[in-house]
N, C-alpha and C positions, 0 to 999 in steps of 0.2 A: 544446374544452375541456378533455378530455383530457389532451392532450399539454402543455398548457400547465404544466398541474396537476404531471404529473412534469416538467421541467422544472424549475417550480420547488422541487421536492423535490433531484433529482439534481443541480442547482448547486450549492449549499452543501455538499451529504452530498461530492463531488467537491472542494470547497476543499479541504476538512481532512480528509481522503486524500492529498490532494499535498500539503498544505501539514503534514500532520505528516512527509512520508514525508523532504521534502526537508529536512526542520529538524532531524530523526533525523540525516540523515548529515552535515549540518555540525556540529554540534553532539560528536558522537564522532571527525570529524577535528581539530577543536577540543582536546577533548580530547588527544587523541595530538598534539600538541606547534603541526599545524600550521593558521595566521592569515589564510590565502586564505580561506576560507571568511566570517571575521568581515570581512576585509576587501570582500571583494564583495556584503556587505548582505545573505548567505543565511544569517546565524544572527539568526534574523527567522519569527518566524507569520504576517509580514502575509505571504496569496498573494497577492499581486504580485508578490514578489518572486520567486518562481519558477513558474509558469506558463510554458511550453512553448504556445503555439495548436494547434499539429497535435496534442499528447499529451492535453492538455484534450477537444478536439474528441471525438476517439478514444472516451478517459476516458466520455464522455457518452452515445456512441452504441451503444457497443462494450461495455464495462463492465471496461477494460483501457487503458490508457493510461500516460503518465511524465509528466513536469511537466521543465521546463530541470534540466538539468545540474546540477550541483554543480561547481564546482570543486575543484579538491584539488590538492597537492604532497607526493607519497610521498614526496619528500627531508625530509621533515621526520621521517617515521614509524622506530621504533627499528628495526626491521622490514616494509620496503616491502611485502613479499606480504601480512601479515597484517595490516599495519595496512591496506590499502585492504580486505581482505575481511572483516574488521572497521565500517570506515566502510559498507561495499555492505551489508551482512545488517543493517543501525540502520535502514536503511529499511524494508526485511517487517516488520521487527522490530514495526516504529511503528505498522506495520496492523494487525497481530495483537493486537498491548496494547489499538489501537483498538476493535476488533469486538470482541475479551471484553467492557470494557469496554459495549458497545453492547448487547450480548446482558445483560450481568447488570443493568444499570437499566434498560431497558427489561423485562426480569422482575419486576425486580423494583416497576417501575410497572407492571405487571397484574397483579401480588398484593392490591399496595395497591387500583386501581381496583377488582377483583373484590370486594374489606372495602366500601370507602365505596359500589358498587351504581352506578359506571355503568355507562353504556348498553353495547350490545355494539356500536356503531358506532363512539364514541370507545373499547373495545376495541381493535378491530380495527384502527384508526389507528392510535393506539402501536406497535401491535403490528406491522405496514410501516413506520414511520417507523423502529423498529430494527433490523427487519431489513435493508434498504436501507442501512442504514448497516455495519450488520455486513460485509457480502454485496458490500457495494462494496472495501470495505477489505482482503478477505478475495480480493477481485479483482485488485486494485492489488498482495495479495504475495503472489501466486500468480505472476502476469504475470512481476513484477519477479526472479521467482524461479529464471527459462530462461534456459537457458545461454547466449546468445546475446547477444555484446554489443550494445549497450552497455547491456544489463540487467544488476543487480546479483547474479544468478544466474554472469554471466561471471567475476566477481572473486573469489565462492565458490569457485567452485572452482579458479582459480588457487592453492588450500593445494594442491589434492591433483594438481598436471599437472606434471612436469619448467617449469623456467620461459623454457626456450625455446619450445616447446611455447604458454605463456603469454603468452609477446612474441607472437609469430607472429600466435593470435589475437585481441590490444589490436592489430593497426594494421590491420584489416579492419573497423571501428567505422564510418567514414563509409561502406561502403557495405550493410552491415548493418542500419540503420534501415532502409535501405529498405525490404529483405526483414521486416522487424518488422511494415512499415505495410498491404505487402498481406496479409499470411497476418492478419492483424488484422480484415480490413478485409471477407476472402474468408472468415471464420468457420474458418480450419483451427486453432484455437485456443481452438476452443470448449470440443472436450470435454475436452481437457489442463486448462486453468480450471476448466472447471465439475468434473469428476473432484474435481482439486486443490481448490475450494473446498469441496466436498460434503464432503467427507472430513476439515477441519477443521473446519469448521461439525459438526459435529455432534460430535467434540471439544471444544468449546467450549461445545455445549447441555451436552451429558455434564455439563460440570466447574462448569456454572450451576448443574444439576440438583443437586446434590452440597451445592455452597455454599447456596443459599433452602433445600431439605429441612427445614429446622428449623423451618423457621418459616411450612412451607405448613399 
């Protein structure tokens, strides 16, 4: 019963995290002049437009995974490498924003609940729900910032390395996805993801504490 409840909670949270991430990629690429995401139906908040079965299952089971990559055409960008980096970082940034507002809204609801005299069990469940939402988004953010193709971090890394090296790395995308799956399932990423998530979650929590302090 507990596992069923976990699935019922984690699946919609995962869908929101994945959808927001991929929509952000599509939106930024479109704003940079690339019509490809719109033509392929990726400029959408419909989760079905973005799902990758393997990546979604991994996301639910391990806390990090991926959606179907948004097809882009960098030839439309004025600066190809910069455009690819901006499009790539938009996804993790969207997860950060969702995590931030998840913590903020959850904290405000807890404050309101305490004021209205809600029971401890209700407050605990509300806290868990918004914590999981923030946690899932931060896992997705940190995971995708790892500089291994085809993850977003490899595109951001392209801004800081020579073109020849960058495009050589991108040639191995089809093979590195297998490595990523193996490392995800064997738990190798756990410490990396866990440390990154803890650090960012701490920053968000402190920022939210400052924001809500006048009303506590």
